[in-house]
DSSP file (Angstrom, degrees, kcal/mol; ACC not computed):
  #  RESIDUE AA STRUCTURE BP1 BP2  ACC     N-H-->O    O-->H-N    N-H-->O    O-->H-N    TCO  KAPPA ALPHA  PHI   PSI    X-CA   Y-CA   Z-CA
    1    1 A M              0   0    0      0, 0.0    19,-2.0     0, 0.0    20,-0.7   0.000 360.0 360.0 360.0 147.1    0.0    0.0    0.0
    2    2 A K  E     -A   19   0A   0     17,-0.2     2,-0.5    18,-0.1    17,-0.2  -0.943 360.0-159.3-111.3 126.4    1.2    3.5   -0.7
    3    3 A A  E     -A   18   0A   0     15,-2.8    15,-2.8    -2,-0.5     2,-0.5  -0.891   7.7-156.2-101.6 126.1    0.6    6.3    1.9
    4    4 A N  E     -A   17   0A   0     -2,-0.5     2,-0.4    13,-0.2    13,-0.2  -0.909  10.1-176.1-105.5 131.0    0.7    9.9    0.7
    5    5 A Y  E     +A   16   0A   0     11,-2.5    11,-2.7    -2,-0.5     2,-0.3  -0.992  43.7  46.7-127.5 129.4    1.6   12.6    3.0
    6    6 A G  E     -A   15   0A   0     -2,-0.4     2,-0.3     9,-0.2     9,-0.2  -0.998  65.8 -99.8 146.5-151.0    1.4   16.3    2.0
    7    7 A Y  E     -A   14   0A   0      7,-1.7     7,-3.3    -2,-0.3     2,-0.4  -0.982  13.2-120.1-166.2 170.9   -0.8   18.8    0.2
    8    8 A M  E     +A   13   0A   0     -2,-0.3     5,-0.2     5,-0.2     2,-0.2  -0.974  33.5 160.8-120.8 136.5   -1.5   20.7   -2.9
    9    9 A D  E >   -A   12   0A   0      3,-2.5     3,-1.3    -2,-0.4    -2,-0.0  -0.745  58.3 -73.0-140.1-169.2   -1.6   24.5   -3.3
   10   10 A G  T 3  S+     0   0    0      1,-0.2     3,-0.1    -2,-0.2    -2,-0.0   0.738 127.7  52.0 -66.3 -18.0   -1.4   27.1   -6.0
   11   11 A S  T 3  S-     0   0    0      1,-0.3     2,-0.3     0, 0.0    -1,-0.2   0.552 121.0 -79.5 -94.6  -8.8    2.3   26.5   -6.5
   12   12 A G  E <   -A    9   0A   0     -3,-1.3    -3,-2.5     2,-0.0     2,-0.5  -0.941  55.8 -47.8 147.0-167.7    2.1   22.7   -7.0
   13   13 A E  E     -A    8   0A   0     -2,-0.3     2,-0.5    -5,-0.2    -5,-0.2  -0.927  39.8-172.0-110.8 128.0    1.7   19.3   -5.4
   14   14 A F  E     +A    7   0A   0     -7,-3.3    -7,-1.7    -2,-0.5     2,-0.3  -0.798  22.8 149.9-123.3  85.8    4.0   18.5   -2.5
   15   15 A Y  E     -A    6   0A   0     -2,-0.5    77,-2.4    -9,-0.2     2,-0.5  -0.871  35.5-155.6-118.6 147.5    3.8   14.8   -1.4
   16   16 A I  E     -AB   5  91A   0    -11,-2.7   -11,-2.5    -2,-0.3     2,-0.5  -0.998  21.8-157.6-114.6 127.9    6.0   12.3    0.2
   17   17 A T  E     -AB   4  90A   0     73,-3.4    73,-2.1    -2,-0.5     2,-0.6  -0.924   5.4-164.6-109.7 124.1    4.8    8.8   -0.7
   18   18 A I  E     -AB   3  89A   0    -15,-2.8   -15,-2.8    -2,-0.5     2,-1.1  -0.925  14.0-145.8-107.8 126.0    5.8    5.8    1.5
   19   19 A D  E >>  -A    2   0A   0     69,-3.1     4,-2.3    -2,-0.6     3,-1.2  -0.771  12.0-164.6 -88.7 101.6    5.3    2.4    0.1
   20   20 A T  H 3> S+     0   0    0    -19,-2.0     4,-2.2    -2,-1.1    -1,-0.2   0.752  85.3  60.0 -61.9 -28.3    4.4    0.5    3.3
   21   21 A D  H 3> S+     0   0    0    -20,-0.7     4,-0.5     2,-0.2    -1,-0.3   0.845 113.0  38.8 -72.5 -27.5    5.0   -2.9    1.7
   22   22 A L  H X> S+     0   0    0     -3,-1.2     3,-0.7   -21,-0.2     4,-0.5   0.860 113.1  57.4 -78.0 -38.5    8.7   -1.9    1.1
   23   23 A C  H >< S+     0   0    0     -4,-2.3     3,-1.8     1,-0.3    -2,-0.2   0.896  98.2  60.1 -59.1 -44.3    8.9   -0.1    4.4
   24   24 A I  H 3< S+     0   0    0     -4,-2.2    -1,-0.3     1,-0.3    -2,-0.2   0.834  98.2  59.5 -57.1 -34.6    8.0   -3.3    6.2
   25   25 A E  H << S+     0   0    0     -3,-0.7     2,-0.7    -4,-0.5    -1,-0.3   0.688  85.8  90.0 -64.9 -18.3   11.1   -5.0    4.9
   26   26 A C    <<  -     0   0    0     -3,-1.8     3,-0.1    -4,-0.5    58,-0.0  -0.675  52.9-175.3 -89.8 117.1   13.4   -2.4    6.4
   27   27 A A  S    S+     0   0    0     -2,-0.7    -1,-0.2     1,-0.2    -2,-0.0   0.850  80.4  43.9 -79.7 -34.5   14.5   -3.5    9.9
   28   28 A D  S    S-     0   0    0      4,-0.0    -1,-0.2     3,-0.0     4,-0.1   0.566  89.4-140.9 -95.4  -7.6   16.5   -0.4   10.9
   29   29 A H    >   -     0   0    0     -6,-0.2     3,-1.9     1,-0.1     4,-0.4   0.930  21.8-174.5  48.5  61.6   14.2    2.4    9.6
   30   30 A G  T 3> S+     0   0    0     53,-0.5     4,-2.6     1,-0.3     3,-0.4   0.694  70.5  76.5 -64.7 -18.3   17.1    4.6    8.4
   31   31 A C  H 3> S+     0   0    0      1,-0.2     4,-1.4     2,-0.2     9,-0.3   0.814  83.0  64.8 -61.5 -26.2   14.6    7.3    7.5
   32   32 A L  H <4 S+     0   0    0     -3,-1.9    -1,-0.2     1,-0.2     8,-0.2   0.928 117.1  25.8 -59.5 -47.2   14.4    8.3   11.1
   33   33 A E  H  4 S+     0   0    0     -4,-0.4    -2,-0.2    -3,-0.4    -1,-0.2   0.704 115.7  65.5 -84.4 -23.7   18.1    9.3   11.2
   34   34 A G  H  < S+     0   0    0     -4,-2.6    46,-0.2    46,-0.1    -2,-0.2   0.681  85.9  78.6 -73.8 -23.5   18.3   10.1    7.5
   35   35 A C    ><  -     0   0    0     -4,-1.4     3,-1.0    -5,-0.2     5,-0.1  -0.804  67.0-157.0 -95.7 118.3   15.9   13.0    7.7
   36   36 A P  T 3  S+     0   0    0      0, 0.0    -1,-0.1     0, 0.0    -2,-0.0   0.775  94.2  49.8 -58.4 -29.0   17.6   16.2    9.1
   37   37 A K  T 3  S-     0   0    0     28,-0.1    29,-0.0    -3,-0.1    -2,-0.0   0.660 106.4-125.1 -87.8 -14.5   14.3   17.7   10.2
   38   38 A G    <   +     0   0    0     -3,-1.0    17,-0.1    -7,-0.2    -6,-0.1   0.880  56.7 151.0  72.2  41.3   13.1   14.4   12.0
   39   39 A M        +     0   0    0     -8,-0.2    16,-2.8    15,-0.1     2,-0.3   0.708  43.5  83.8 -80.8 -16.3    9.8   14.3   10.0
   40   40 A F  E     +C   54   0B   0     -9,-0.3     2,-0.3    14,-0.2    14,-0.2  -0.654  51.1 179.1 -96.6 144.0    9.5   10.5   10.1
   41   41 A A  E     -C   53   0B   0     12,-2.3    12,-2.4    -2,-0.3     2,-0.5  -0.929  26.7-124.5-130.4 155.6    7.9    8.5   12.9
   42   42 A I  E     +C   52   0B   0     -2,-0.3     2,-0.3    10,-0.2    10,-0.2  -0.911  34.6 176.4-100.7 126.6    7.5    4.7   13.1
   43   43 A I  E     -C   51   0B   0      8,-3.1     8,-2.6    -2,-0.5     2,-0.6  -0.826  35.1-117.6-121.9 162.9    3.9    3.5   13.7
   44   44 A T  E     -C   50   0B   0     -2,-0.3     6,-0.2     6,-0.2     4,-0.0  -0.925  40.0-145.5-101.3 119.9    2.2    0.2   13.9
   45   45 A D    >   -     0   0    0      4,-3.0     3,-1.4    -2,-0.6    -1,-0.0   0.101  34.4 -83.7 -71.6-170.9   -0.4    0.0   11.1
   46   46 A D  T 3  S+     0   0    0      1,-0.3    -1,-0.1     2,-0.1    -2,-0.0   0.616 130.4  53.7 -68.5 -16.3   -3.8   -1.6   11.0
   47   47 A Y  T 3  S-     0   0    0      2,-0.2    -1,-0.3     0, 0.0     3,-0.1   0.154 119.4-107.2-105.2  12.0   -2.0   -4.9   10.1
   48   48 A D  S <  S+     0   0    0     -3,-1.4     2,-0.4     1,-0.3    -2,-0.1   0.724  77.5 134.1  59.8  29.7    0.3   -4.8   13.1
   49   49 A D        -     0   0    0      0, 0.0    -4,-3.0     0, 0.0     2,-0.7  -0.827  58.4-121.9 -99.0 145.1    3.3   -4.0   10.9
   50   50 A E  E     +C   44   0B   0     -2,-0.4     2,-0.3    -6,-0.2    -6,-0.2  -0.759  44.3 158.9 -86.1 124.1    5.7   -1.3   11.7
   51   51 A V  E     -C   43   0B   0     -8,-2.6    -8,-3.1    -2,-0.7     2,-0.3  -0.913  38.2-102.7-138.9 166.9    6.0    1.4    9.0
   52   52 A A  E     +C   42   0B   0     -2,-0.3     2,-0.3   -10,-0.2   -10,-0.2  -0.606  34.3 175.6 -92.1 148.4    7.1    5.0    8.7
   53   53 A E  E     -C   41   0B   0    -12,-2.4   -12,-2.3    -2,-0.3     2,-0.5  -0.927  36.8-101.9-139.8 166.1    4.8    7.9    8.4
   54   54 A I  E     -C   40   0B   0     -2,-0.3   -14,-0.2   -14,-0.2     5,-0.1  -0.820  45.9-111.8 -89.5 133.2    5.3   11.8    8.3
   55   55 A K    >>  -     0   0    0    -16,-2.8     3,-1.4    -2,-0.5     4,-0.6  -0.292  27.5-115.2 -63.0 147.4    4.6   13.3   11.7
   56   56 A G  G >4 S+     0   0    0      1,-0.3     3,-0.8     2,-0.2     4,-0.5   0.807 110.3  62.3 -53.0 -39.7    1.4   15.5   11.7
   57   57 A E  G 34 S+     0   0    0      1,-0.2    -1,-0.3     2,-0.1    -2,-0.1   0.604 107.8  44.3 -69.1 -15.2    3.1   18.8   12.3
   58   58 A F  G X4 S+     0   0    0     -3,-1.4     3,-1.5   -19,-0.2    -1,-0.2   0.574  87.1  87.8-101.0 -11.3    5.1   18.5    9.0
   59   59 A R  G X< S+     0   0    0     -3,-0.8     3,-0.5    -4,-0.6    -2,-0.1   0.819  91.3  44.9 -65.5 -36.9    2.3   17.3    6.7
   60   60 A K  G 3  S+     0   0    0     -4,-0.5    -1,-0.3     1,-0.2    -2,-0.1   0.327 120.4  39.3 -90.6   2.4    1.1   20.9    5.7
   61   61 A K  G X>  +     0   0    0     -3,-1.5     4,-2.9     2,-0.1     3,-0.5   0.063  67.2 125.8-142.9  31.8    4.6   22.3    5.2
   62   62 A I  H <> S+     0   0    0     -3,-0.5     4,-2.8     1,-0.3     5,-0.2   0.885  72.3  62.8 -58.7 -40.3    6.6   19.6    3.5
   63   63 A K  H 34 S+     0   0    0      1,-0.2     4,-0.3     2,-0.2    -1,-0.3   0.898 112.5  35.6 -55.3 -40.7    7.6   22.0    0.7
   64   64 A Y  H X4 S+     0   0    0     -3,-0.5     3,-1.0     2,-0.2     4,-0.4   0.919 116.9  50.4 -81.1 -45.4    9.4   24.2    3.2
   65   65 A D  H 3< S+     0   0    0     -4,-2.9     3,-0.3     1,-0.3     4,-0.2   0.796 114.6  44.9 -71.5 -26.2   10.8   21.6    5.5
   66   66 A C  T >X S+     0   0    0     -4,-2.8     4,-1.6    -5,-0.3     3,-0.9   0.525  86.6  96.1 -85.0  -4.3   12.3   19.6    2.6
   67   67 A A  T <4 S+     0   0    0     -3,-1.0    -1,-0.2    -4,-0.3    -2,-0.1   0.831  77.6  56.2 -58.2 -38.1   13.7   22.6    0.9
   68   68 A D  T 34 S+     0   0    0     -4,-0.4    -1,-0.3    -3,-0.3    -2,-0.1   0.848 113.7  40.1 -65.7 -33.9   17.1   22.2    2.3
   69   69 A C  T <4 S+     0   0    0     -3,-0.9    -1,-0.2     1,-0.2    -2,-0.2   0.710 117.6  50.4 -85.5 -20.0   17.5   18.6    0.9
   70   70 A K  S  < S+     0   0    0     -4,-1.6    -1,-0.2     5,-0.1    -2,-0.1  -0.588  74.2 178.1-121.7  72.1   15.8   19.5   -2.4
   71   71 A P        -     0   0    0      0, 0.0     4,-0.1     0, 0.0    -3,-0.1  -0.250  40.9-110.5 -62.4 159.8   17.5   22.6   -3.8
   72   72 A V  S    S+     0   0    0      2,-0.1     2,-0.3     1,-0.0     3,-0.2   0.917  98.7  22.9 -60.1 -44.1   16.4   24.0   -7.2
   73   73 A A  S    S+     0   0    0      1,-0.2    -1,-0.0     0, 0.0     0, 0.0  -0.851 117.2  22.6-123.9 155.8   19.7   23.0   -8.9
   74   74 A D  S    S-     0   0    0     -2,-0.3    -1,-0.2     1,-0.2    -2,-0.1   0.942  75.3-166.3  61.6  50.5   22.5   20.4   -8.3
   75   75 A R        -     0   0    0     -3,-0.2    -1,-0.2    -4,-0.1    -5,-0.1  -0.512   5.2-154.0 -73.8 126.8   20.3   18.1   -6.3
   76   76 A P        -     0   0    0      0, 0.0     2,-0.0     0, 0.0    -1,-0.0  -0.441  43.2 -69.7 -82.4 173.3   22.2   15.5   -4.4
   77   77 A P        -     0   0    0      0, 0.0     3,-0.0     0, 0.0     5,-0.0  -0.341  59.5-107.9 -56.1 139.2   20.5   12.2   -3.4
   78   78 A L     >  -     0   0    0      1,-0.1     4,-2.1    -3,-0.1     5,-0.2  -0.586  19.9-135.1 -76.4 137.0   17.9   12.9   -0.7
   79   79 A P  H  > S+     0   0    0      0, 0.0     4,-1.9     0, 0.0   -44,-0.2   0.877 102.9  50.1 -58.9 -44.7   19.0   11.6    2.7
   80   80 A C  H  > S+     0   0    0      1,-0.2     4,-0.5     2,-0.2   -45,-0.1   0.901 112.9  46.8 -62.0 -39.7   15.6   10.0    3.5
   81   81 A V  H >4 S+     0   0    0      1,-0.2     3,-0.5     2,-0.2    -1,-0.2   0.852 112.7  49.1 -73.2 -32.4   15.5    8.2    0.1
   82   82 A E  H 3< S+     0   0    0     -4,-2.1    -1,-0.2     1,-0.2    -2,-0.2   0.842 108.2  55.7 -71.4 -32.0   19.1    6.9    0.4
   83   83 A A  H 3< S+     0   0    0     -4,-1.9   -53,-0.5    -5,-0.2    -1,-0.2   0.629 104.6  62.8 -76.6 -13.1   18.5    5.7    3.9
   84   84 A C  S << S-     0   0    0     -4,-0.5     3,-0.1    -3,-0.5   -61,-0.1  -0.561  98.3 -71.1-112.5 170.1   15.6    3.4    2.9
   85   85 A T  S >  S-     0   0    0     -2,-0.2     3,-2.7     1,-0.1     4,-0.4  -0.329  71.2 -83.6 -52.6 136.6   14.8    0.4    0.8
   86   86 A A  T 3  S+     0   0    0      1,-0.2    -1,-0.1     2,-0.1    -4,-0.1  -0.210 116.0   8.4 -48.1 124.5   15.0    1.3   -2.8
   87   87 A G  T 3  S+     0   0    0      2,-0.3    -1,-0.2    -6,-0.2   -68,-0.2   0.422  93.6 113.3  82.7  -3.2   11.6    2.8   -3.8
   88   88 A A  S <  S+     0   0    0     -3,-2.7   -69,-3.1    -7,-0.2     2,-0.4   0.867  79.3  36.6 -67.0 -36.2   10.1    3.0   -0.3
   89   89 A I  E     +B   18   0A   0     -4,-0.4     2,-0.4   -71,-0.2    -2,-0.3  -0.963  66.5 173.0-122.9 133.4   10.1    6.8   -0.3
   90   90 A V  E     -B   17   0A   0    -73,-2.1   -73,-3.4    -2,-0.4     2,-0.3  -1.000  19.2-147.4-134.9 138.1    9.3    9.0   -3.3
   91   91 A H  E     -B   16   0A   0     -2,-0.4   -75,-0.2   -75,-0.2   -77,-0.0  -0.815   8.8-146.7-100.6 147.9    8.8   12.8   -3.4
   92   92 A S              0   0    0    -77,-2.4   -79,-0.1    -2,-0.3   -76,-0.1   0.583 360.0 360.0 -94.4  -8.6    6.4   14.2   -5.9
   93   93 A W              0   0    0    -78,-0.3    -1,-0.2   -81,-0.1   -79,-0.1   0.425 360.0 360.0-122.0 360.0    8.0   17.5   -6.7
């Protein structure tokens, strides 16, 4: 299952999508330490699996909180994406 966290406004769509099926496979949950803002939390989902989510206080300002990791030019690999199972985290913008 894919969980989308974020919002859409006049300037675009700003979502972080977490593929919970891939997230379950990750034992160390590197996204927790990989995100400099500490936006990720580990929860137990409805199926008793531990998966990542974006904390509520960050969901309406992802565009701004992720700006340091997503500069306009010369984008390095995103720390949260690098820390996770390939394809587990995707940014929409």
